[in-house]
C-alpha positions, 0 to 999 in steps of 0.5 A: 535609446538615446546614447552619450559618447565620451568621445568622436571616436567612441561614437563613430565606433558605437554608433552605427551598431546602436542604431542598427542593433534591432536587425543585428541577430537576423543580418548575422544570422543571414551572414553565416548562412551565406557562408556556409553556403559558400563553403558548401558549394566549394566543397560539395560543387567545386563552384569558386568563392566570389565575395559579390556573390556572397553580397547579391544573396545577403541582400536577397535574404535580408529582404526576405524579412521585410514583412517582419518590419514593423513601420516605424524601424522600415528607415533602420532596416532598409540601410541595410541593404 
């Protein structure tokens, strides 16, 4: 995909989403799942919410997708981690 940006601000705001768009839905689903899991830990187990734990769980879960990524897309996928 090749996009033409009208302004530098537009490029700054939109470029990361375009480059990583192939994995956006997967990342969003994993992000939401991990937020839900942290919420359940808080409500049912009394575990305090910790951004570091959420982030490490997100990276771990996102890494599990590695086998589904085409070789061509691996550099883009790796940038998410």
